[in-house]
C-alpha positions, 0 to 999 in steps of 0.5 A: 500500500502507498505510504500516503493514502487519499483522505477518502480511503483513510476514512473508510479504513478507519471506519472498518477498523472500528467495526472489528472491536469487541462489544463493551464488557458491561453488555455481557451482564446486560444481555446474558445476566449477572452470573453468566460468563460470555466473551464480549466478542460473542455479541459484537455486530460485525466481525471482520478480519483482514485475513478472512475478508476483503475490505475493498477500501 
């Protein structure tokens, strides 16, 4: 990839990188209840990996 990226492409990559983060930890208690053990990635809406799927950004 080029060293200097166009602003539009950079903004698209920033948006895609935000989609790959886990849900906040407190959502586990809100969704599943206090005693249950779940990983925050269980209910992250969009799971995207740079290896698995293409961004076409």
